[in-house]
RODO-2510 file (C-alpha; in nm, 4 decimals, decimal comma):
residues 395
     n   res          X          Y          Z
     1     m    -3,1933    -1,2346    -3,5898
     2     n    -2,9394    -1,0647    -3,3623
     3     k    -2,7782    -0,7414    -3,4725
     4     k    -2,4046    -0,7382    -3,5381
     5     l    -2,1555    -0,5230    -3,3499
     6     l    -1,7917    -0,5024    -3,4598
     7     v    -1,5536    -0,3645    -3,1972
     8     e    -1,2172    -0,2424    -3,3234
     9     g    -0,9724    -0,1931    -3,0395
    10     w    -0,6967    -0,3221    -2,8142
    11     r    -0,6946    -0,6348    -2,6001
    12     g    -0,4396    -0,7828    -2,3627
    13     i    -0,2603    -0,4691    -2,2421
    14     n    -0,3177    -0,2307    -1,9508
    15     h    -0,3596     0,0976    -2,1378
    16     s    -0,6736     0,2756    -2,0165
    17     y    -0,8464     0,2469    -2,3561
    18     a    -0,7699    -0,1255    -2,3661
    19     m    -0,8975    -0,1755    -2,0115
    20     v    -1,2249     0,0006    -2,0924
    21     n    -1,2591    -0,2084    -2,4073
    22     q    -1,2018    -0,5364    -2,2238
    23     f    -1,4398    -0,4589    -1,9377
    24     q    -1,7041    -0,3661    -2,1935
    25     l    -1,6402    -0,6772    -2,4054
    26     l    -1,7034    -0,9020    -2,1066
    27     q    -2,0454    -0,7416    -2,0620
    28     l    -2,1294    -0,7111    -2,4325
    29     k    -2,0768    -1,0869    -2,4705
    30     q    -2,3738    -1,1409    -2,2391
    31     q    -2,6144    -0,9334    -2,4490
    32     k    -2,8405    -1,0487    -2,7318
    33     i    -2,6131    -0,9340    -3,0132
    34     d    -2,3592    -1,0975    -3,2410
    35     l    -2,0281    -0,9587    -3,1174
    36     y    -1,7070    -0,9485    -3,3216
    37     h    -1,3652    -0,7988    -3,2530
    38     s    -1,0818    -0,6708    -3,4696
    39     d    -0,7469    -0,6069    -3,2993
    40     l    -0,5931    -0,2732    -3,3963
    41     p    -0,2167    -0,2042    -3,3851
    42     f    -0,0946    -0,0731    -3,0505
    43     y    -0,0022     0,2956    -3,0386
    44     k     0,3582     0,2106    -2,9558
    45     k     0,5353    -0,0753    -3,1310
    46     d     0,7035    -0,1967    -2,8110
    47     w     0,3741    -0,2439    -2,6226
    48     n     0,3004    -0,6119    -2,5829
    49     v     0,0886    -0,8506    -2,3825
    50     s     0,3761    -1,0015    -2,1846
    51     q     0,5274    -0,6746    -2,0563
    52     n     0,2079    -0,4697    -2,0412
    53     f    -0,0416    -0,7369    -1,9378
    54     c    -0,3894    -0,6145    -1,8466
    55     g    -0,4224    -0,8152    -1,5235
    56     f    -0,7460    -1,0048    -1,5909
    57     d    -0,7602    -1,3611    -1,4595
    58     a    -0,7458    -1,6638    -1,6893
    59     k    -1,1224    -1,7082    -1,7024
    60     a    -1,1850    -1,3491    -1,8081
    61     m    -0,9031    -1,3579    -2,0630
    62     k    -1,0503    -1,6714    -2,2177
    63     e    -1,3794    -1,4864    -2,2620
    64     i    -1,2103    -1,1779    -2,4032
    65     v    -0,9953    -1,3564    -2,6612
    66     s    -1,2758    -1,5916    -2,7661
    67     i    -1,4671    -1,3122    -2,9409
    68     p    -1,4438    -1,3974    -3,3143
    69     i    -1,3309    -1,1843    -3,6041
    70     i    -1,6015    -1,0900    -3,8490
    71     e    -1,6369    -1,3013    -4,1616
    72     d    -1,5273    -1,1667    -4,5012
    73     g    -1,8113    -0,9891    -4,6726
    74     m    -2,0204    -0,9577    -4,3548
    75     i    -2,1317    -0,6013    -4,2807
    76     p    -2,1958    -0,5192    -3,9128
    77     d    -2,4867    -0,3017    -3,8081
    78     v    -2,2531    -0,0884    -3,5950
    79     t    -1,8765    -0,0428    -3,5771
    80     y    -1,7285     0,0744    -3,2469
    81     r    -1,3638     0,1915    -3,2380
    82     i    -1,1746     0,2314    -2,9149
    83     a    -0,8027     0,2931    -2,9676
    84     f    -0,5607     0,5821    -3,0092
    85     p    -0,5206     0,7972    -3,2126
    86     i    -0,8930     0,8606    -3,2549
    87     n    -0,9737     0,7128    -3,5945
    88     l    -1,2707     0,8792    -3,7642
    89     t    -1,2306     0,7272    -4,1102
    90     p    -1,5559     0,5757    -4,2446
    91     a    -1,6484     0,2172    -4,1613
    92     k    -1,8299    -0,0422    -4,3739
    93     s    -2,1289    -0,0266    -4,1406
    94     d    -2,3889     0,2476    -4,1658
    95     k    -2,3197     0,3527    -3,8076
    96     l    -1,9766     0,4323    -3,6647
    97     f    -1,9187     0,4976    -3,2941
    98     v    -1,5714     0,6170    -3,1941
    99     f    -1,4453     0,6384    -2,8359
   100     g    -1,2132     0,9172    -2,7326
   101     t    -1,1128     1,1401    -2,4433
   102     s    -1,0042     1,5019    -2,4299
   103     e    -0,8171     1,5520    -2,1045
   104     y    -0,7238     1,9146    -2,1751
   105     q    -1,0483     1,9959    -2,3605
   106     t    -0,8641     2,0241    -2,6890
   107     l    -0,7906     1,7841    -2,9761
   108     s    -0,4667     1,8277    -3,1675
   109     d    -0,4294     1,7075    -3,5267
   110     e    -0,2008     1,4299    -3,3972
   111     m    -0,4888     1,2902    -3,1891
   112     l    -0,7200     1,2435    -3,4890
   113     v    -0,7135     1,0213    -3,7969
   114     l    -0,9648     1,1340    -4,0581
   115     q    -1,0054     1,1876    -4,4298
   116     d    -1,2006     1,5123    -4,4280
   117     k    -1,2520     1,7139    -4,1109
   118     s    -1,5566     1,9029    -4,2385
   119     v    -1,7282     1,5778    -4,3395
   120     a    -1,6459     1,3966    -4,0132
   121     f    -1,7742     1,6828    -3,7994
   122     k    -2,1093     1,6809    -3,9786
   123     s    -2,1543     1,3106    -4,0531
   124     l    -2,4859     1,1732    -3,9288
   125     s    -2,3390     0,8213    -3,9250
   126     l    -2,0571     0,9178    -3,6837
   127     t    -2,1110     0,9289    -3,3072
   128     i    -1,8390     1,0228    -3,0594
   129     v    -1,8426     0,8342    -2,7296
   130     t    -1,6656     1,0069    -2,4423
   131     p    -1,6862     0,9303    -2,0685
   132     s    -1,7426     1,2671    -1,9007
   133     t    -1,8966     1,6113    -1,9340
   134     w    -1,5483     1,7628    -1,9047
   135     s    -1,4182     1,5528    -2,1943
   136     k    -1,7219     1,6306    -2,4110
   137     v    -1,6291     1,9995    -2,4062
   138     g    -1,3054     1,9140    -2,5872
   139     f    -1,4940     1,7575    -2,8776
   140     v    -1,7312     2,0537    -2,8946
   141     n    -1,4313     2,2881    -2,8943
   142     a    -1,2855     2,0873    -3,1830
   143     g    -1,5962     2,1471    -3,3939
   144     f    -1,8149     1,8406    -3,3432
   145     h    -2,1870     1,8993    -3,3113
   146     e    -2,3231     1,8389    -2,9626
   147     e    -2,5798     1,5897    -3,0932
   148     q    -2,2916     1,3787    -3,2295
   149     i    -2,1390     1,3334    -2,8853
   150     k    -2,2691     1,0818    -2,6308
   151     i    -2,1445     1,0703    -2,2731
   152     i    -2,1092     0,7080    -2,1659
   153     p    -1,9223     0,6892    -1,8339
   154     h    -1,6814     0,4173    -1,7352
   155     g    -1,7788     0,1585    -1,4779
   156     v    -1,6491    -0,0710    -1,2069
   157     d    -1,6425    -0,4506    -1,2065
   158     l    -1,7843    -0,5093    -0,8612
   159     s    -1,6886    -0,8771    -0,8701
   160     i    -1,3241    -0,7590    -0,8631
   161     f    -1,3204    -0,4247    -0,6852
   162     k    -1,4758    -0,4738    -0,3439
   163     t    -1,3878    -0,4831     0,0241
   164     i    -1,1788    -0,7744     0,1497
   165     d    -1,1520    -0,9354     0,4928
   166     l    -0,9425    -0,7581     0,7545
   167     n    -0,6738    -1,0265     0,7761
   168     t    -0,6082    -1,0070     0,4005
   169     r    -0,6113    -0,6279     0,4185
   170     d    -0,3539    -0,6371     0,6980
   171     r    -0,1272    -0,8588     0,4871
   172     y    -0,1410    -0,6094     0,2004
   173     r    -0,0601    -0,3281     0,4431
   174     e     0,2359    -0,5228     0,5789
   175     l     0,3731    -0,5471     0,2239
   176     l     0,3624    -0,1671     0,2137
   177     g     0,5418    -0,1395     0,5476
   178     a     0,2240    -0,0088     0,7116
   179     d     0,0913    -0,1102     1,0517
   180     k    -0,2364    -0,0353     1,2297
   181     h    -0,1151     0,3150     1,3192
   182     s    -0,0123     0,4103     0,9650
   183     f    -0,2266     0,6299     0,7413
   184     v    -0,1699     0,5255     0,3800
   185     l    -0,2250     0,7676     0,0920
   186     l    -0,2442     0,6000    -0,2497
   187     s    -0,2238     0,7244    -0,6082
   188     v    -0,2204     0,4999    -0,9157
   189     g    -0,1410     0,5859    -1,2769
   190     a     0,1036     0,7449    -1,5155
   191     m     0,3401     0,9849    -1,3410
   192     t     0,2561     1,2661    -1,5844
   193     r     0,1845     1,6333    -1,5141
   194     n    -0,1902     1,6060    -1,5629
   195     k    -0,2061     1,3670    -1,2647
   196     g    -0,0900     1,6389    -1,0230
   197     i     0,1591     1,4165    -0,8422
   198     d     0,3765     1,7219    -0,7742
   199     v     0,0864     1,8765    -0,5821
   200     l     0,0404     1,5516    -0,3920
   201     l     0,4103     1,5435    -0,3004
   202     t     0,3990     1,9006    -0,1689
   203     a     0,0941     1,8171     0,0420
   204     y     0,2543     1,4963     0,1694
   205     i     0,5727     1,6758     0,2757
   206     q     0,3721     1,9367     0,4671
   207     l     0,1434     1,6805     0,6296
   208     k     0,4301     1,4486     0,7264
   209     k     0,5510     1,7066     0,9771
   210     k     0,2198     1,7031     1,1630
   211     y     0,1247     1,3401     1,1005
   212     p     0,4422     1,1271     1,1001
   213     q     0,2305     0,8128     1,0569
   214     i     0,1515     0,9066     0,6956
   215     k     0,2837     0,6862     0,4173
   216     l     0,2528     0,7689     0,0457
   217     v     0,2178     0,4851    -0,2053
   218     l     0,2761     0,5660    -0,5733
   219     k     0,1854     0,2927    -0,8239
   220     d     0,3213     0,4038    -1,1619
   221     q     0,2688     0,2641    -1,5121
   222     s     0,6330     0,2786    -1,6098
   223     n     0,6041    -0,0460    -1,8078
   224     l     0,3653     0,1354    -2,0423
   225     y     0,4821     0,4972    -2,0406
   226     g     0,8374     0,4796    -1,9073
   227     f     0,7841     0,7288    -1,6220
   228     l     0,9062     0,5898    -1,2895
   229     g     0,7545     0,7228    -0,9689
   230     n     1,0982     0,7340    -0,8076
   231     d     1,2373     0,9451    -1,0928
   232     l     0,9442     1,1846    -1,0616
   233     v     1,0122     1,2345    -0,6913
   234     l     1,3834     1,2994    -0,7491
   235     a     1,3008     1,5467    -1,0268
   236     y     1,0547     1,7179    -0,7926
   237     f     1,3218     1,7670    -0,5257
   238     k     1,5655     1,8987    -0,7855
   239     d     1,3092     2,1451    -0,9215
   240     k     1,2311     2,2675    -0,5679
   241     n     1,6026     2,2886    -0,4775
   242     i     1,5469     2,0421    -0,1949
   243     d     1,8377     1,8289    -0,0762
   244     p     1,7047     1,4689    -0,0709
   245     t     1,9934     1,3621     0,1552
   246     s     1,9011     1,5985     0,4388
   247     k     1,7697     1,4244     0,7499
   248     e     1,4244     1,5850     0,7294
   249     i     1,3762     1,4897     0,3633
   250     a     1,5279     1,1452     0,4193
   251     d     1,2498     1,0807     0,6705
   252     v     0,9968     1,1987     0,4131
   253     i     1,1383     0,9729     0,1428
   254     s     1,1417     0,6754     0,3792
   255     g     0,7629     0,7082     0,3985
   256     i     0,7157     0,6800     0,0221
   257     v     0,6551     0,3380    -0,1335
   258     f     0,7037     0,2954    -0,5083
   259     i     0,5316     0,0152    -0,6977
   260     t     0,6443    -0,0345    -1,0568
   261     d     0,5550    -0,3974    -1,1298
   262     n     0,2386    -0,4923    -1,3140
   263     l    -0,0367    -0,6015    -1,0784
   264     s    -0,3237    -0,8362    -1,1421
   265     l    -0,6653    -0,6782    -1,0973
   266     n    -0,7105    -0,8761    -0,7763
   267     q    -0,3787    -0,7401    -0,6476
   268     l    -0,4851    -0,3893    -0,7452
   269     n    -0,8021    -0,4385    -0,5432
   270     g    -0,5857    -0,5447    -0,2496
   271     l    -0,3846    -0,2250    -0,2893
   272     y    -0,7008    -0,0132    -0,2892
   273     n    -0,8158    -0,1927     0,0262
   274     a    -0,4803    -0,1414     0,1965
   275     a    -0,5020     0,2365     0,1566
   276     d    -0,6734     0,4699     0,3998
   277     c    -0,7303     0,7281     0,1288
   278     y    -0,6964     0,7466    -0,2503
   279     v    -0,5734     1,0914    -0,3545
   280     s    -0,5957     1,2334    -0,7069
   281     p    -0,5189     1,6078    -0,7257
   282     y    -0,5383     1,5909    -1,1043
   283     r    -0,5207     1,8828    -1,3445
   284     a    -0,6879     1,7196    -1,6428
   285     e    -0,8527     1,3800    -1,6901
   286     g    -1,0925     1,2260    -1,9387
   287     f    -1,2672     1,0277    -1,6631
   288     n    -1,0179     0,9075    -1,3976
   289     l    -1,1332     0,5531    -1,3228
   290     p    -0,8945     0,4430    -1,0417
   291     p    -1,0586     0,6623    -0,7733
   292     l    -1,3981     0,5102    -0,8535
   293     e    -1,2533     0,1582    -0,8329
   294     a    -1,0889     0,2498    -0,5021
   295     a    -1,4221     0,3756    -0,3689
   296     a    -1,5859     0,0448    -0,4622
   297     a    -1,3121    -0,1243    -0,2578
   298     g    -1,4122     0,0796     0,0455
   299     c    -1,1402     0,3436     0,0220
   300     p    -1,2381     0,7122     0,0657
   301     i    -1,1182     0,9297    -0,2224
   302     i    -1,0032     1,2902    -0,2543
   303     v    -1,0240     1,4322    -0,6066
   304     t    -1,0033     1,7697    -0,7766
   305     k    -1,3306     1,9609    -0,7897
   306     g    -1,4572     2,0897    -1,1241
   307     g    -1,3234     1,8203    -1,3563
   308     s    -1,4263     1,4853    -1,4981
   309     t    -1,4794     1,3222    -1,1586
   310     d    -1,7671     1,5613    -1,0881
   311     d    -1,9758     1,3184    -1,2954
   312     y    -1,9397     1,0364    -1,0423
   313     i    -1,8462     1,1640    -0,6976
   314     d    -2,0857     1,1143    -0,4073
   315     p    -2,0571     1,2310    -0,0437
   316     s    -2,0604     0,8680     0,0681
   317     f    -1,7058     0,8167    -0,0599
   318     a    -1,5581     1,1426    -0,1944
   319     l    -1,4052     1,4647    -0,0693
   320     t    -1,3078     1,7334    -0,3185
   321     i    -1,0134     1,9685    -0,3644
   322     e    -1,0930     2,3278    -0,4562
   323     s    -0,9315     2,4296    -0,7841
   324     e    -0,8739     2,7209    -1,0208
   325     e    -0,9525     2,7028    -1,3921
   326     k    -0,6474     2,7609    -1,6102
   327     y    -0,5816     2,8057    -1,9816
   328     d    -0,2349     2,7782    -2,1280
   329     n    -0,1021     2,7084    -2,4766
   330     g    -0,4414     2,6018    -2,6080
   331     q    -0,5149     2,3717    -2,3142
   332     y    -0,7731     2,4008    -2,0386
   333     y    -0,6998     2,2476    -1,6999
   334     l    -0,7563     2,2835    -1,3268
   335     e    -0,4939     2,3797    -1,0722
   336     p    -0,5681     2,2084    -0,7385
   337     i    -0,5415     2,4372    -0,4364
   338     l    -0,2821     2,2965    -0,1987
   339     d    -0,4426     2,4153     0,1259
   340     s    -0,7708     2,2534     0,0250
   341     l    -0,5937     1,9232    -0,0359
   342     t    -0,4110     1,9268     0,2971
   343     d    -0,7323     2,0217     0,4785
   344     q    -0,9196     1,7278     0,3261
   345     v    -0,6466     1,4771     0,4096
   346     s    -0,6304     1,6145     0,7638
   347     s    -1,0064     1,5745     0,8018
   348     l    -0,9735     1,2052     0,7200
   349     i    -0,6782     1,1489     0,9507
   350     e    -0,8606     1,3224     1,2348
   351     k    -1,1850     1,1392     1,1491
   352     k    -1,3835     1,4577     1,0890
   353     s    -1,5496     1,3415     0,7668
   354     f    -1,8767     1,2017     0,8952
   355     d    -2,0673     1,1399     0,5712
   356     l    -1,8418     0,8590     0,4477
   357     s    -2,0118     0,5190     0,4279
   358     v    -1,8716     0,2077     0,2625
   359     g    -2,2175     0,0539     0,2300
   360     k    -2,3736     0,3631     0,0716
   361     a    -2,0725     0,4031    -0,1581
   362     y    -2,1037     0,0478    -0,2875
   363     e    -2,4778     0,0891    -0,3404
   364     f    -2,4287     0,4173    -0,5289
   365     i    -2,1623     0,2717    -0,7576
   366     a    -2,3558    -0,0495    -0,8203
   367     h    -2,6650     0,1464    -0,9193
   368     n    -2,4946     0,4055    -1,1384
   369     f    -2,1523     0,2858    -1,2492
   370     s    -2,1375    -0,0907    -1,2935
   371     w    -1,9906    -0,2078    -1,6249
   372     q    -2,3115    -0,4023    -1,6802
   373     e    -2,5245    -0,0874    -1,6798
   374     v    -2,2651     0,1160    -1,8686
   375     s    -2,2492    -0,1424    -2,1481
   376     k    -2,6279    -0,1581    -2,1746
   377     n    -2,6389     0,2205    -2,2070
   378     l    -2,3801     0,1992    -2,4838
   379     l    -2,5911    -0,0547    -2,6742
   380     r    -2,9006     0,1609    -2,6317
   381     e    -2,7217     0,4574    -2,7887
   382     m    -2,6171     0,2321    -3,0745
   383     g    -2,9734     0,1171    -3,1264
   384     l    -2,8784    -0,2454    -3,0662
   385     v    -3,1092    -0,3007    -2,7688
   386     t    -3,4416    -0,1465    -2,6748
   387     i    -3,6360    -0,1053    -2,3524
   388     n    -3,9827    -0,2452    -2,3002
   389     k    -4,1518     0,0685    -2,1666
   390     s    -4,4151    -0,1231    -1,9727
   391     h    -4,1795    -0,3627    -1,7978
   392     h    -3,8406    -0,1926    -1,8328
   393     e    -3,6810    -0,5122    -1,9524
   394     e    -3,4284    -0,5636    -2,2288
   395     n    -3,5675    -0,7066    -2,5532
***
């Protein structure tokens, strides 16, 4: 008889927790378990599937929504929650696994839902799932025992995120106003301080003077969070007392492309392919999945050194930005060093980064960070699958 797993989370929208849940559900459906799903209320009441659609194709969505609810009176072997705030209240099952991230290595009371903190932090039935070593520190700082916390990284769907043919890539670049001489820098995500977009803008402005062929593409998630990339850039100029109407800055702005519309996952893959470099000078992240997806699509990445991405970077696809550790108002973060960022971008433009290899990058990601392997590791931690030690096959 198969064991029963109840997943409580979000489906249909493009919030990072929901995306992780849906990628995992597609893989969990293929395992020898009885899988059930309970939809939890979205964090914000105005989030909805039509305006914040996740981007999966019709076939994948059919698979995702076909997962049944659990029958009344049926007790699952394991309950797995993946939504925000992080809900630690007891489940009906003997085992409760709860997903969460701690970007700034701290957990405020508003981030947690629990009945008794002292009980939750010591409960043998509760396991915290978090995607990086950096994020784990936040749960330890909050008082959880280390043995309660399991690091399960995120993964990449390599049937979606992959290299495309050159003609299709050129068409995506044309949509960005880029030609064969352009060097396209890309950053995707919420335009919030932890993403370090202000650092990226400073680097871009400096580099534009030396490399006029640079274009900067900012894909925001304004439909989800309300922060427009264009507004962030204007606020940046205001904060720096820079006149955006001056000729020099007008040339800089003309090289910035803002994308605010929702993209399908296939379109997002096209965007990754169109870029010459994915840049993420982040200050604090729980995992930071877009750079890894970009790398699978054949795009070199530049990410902050010392943070969550340390768990997955490889010389075949990644360059790193030196950073300084900071602590402010109860939060730990990294401050990317601007000169290091500009040096790394310059090395790519001038083709001085010799270790980069699309083939080796794909092989590394497929072996270590596919959603298939990630989901199997999750089930192993839950005790829902075992490994045949003599043949290394799933039972």
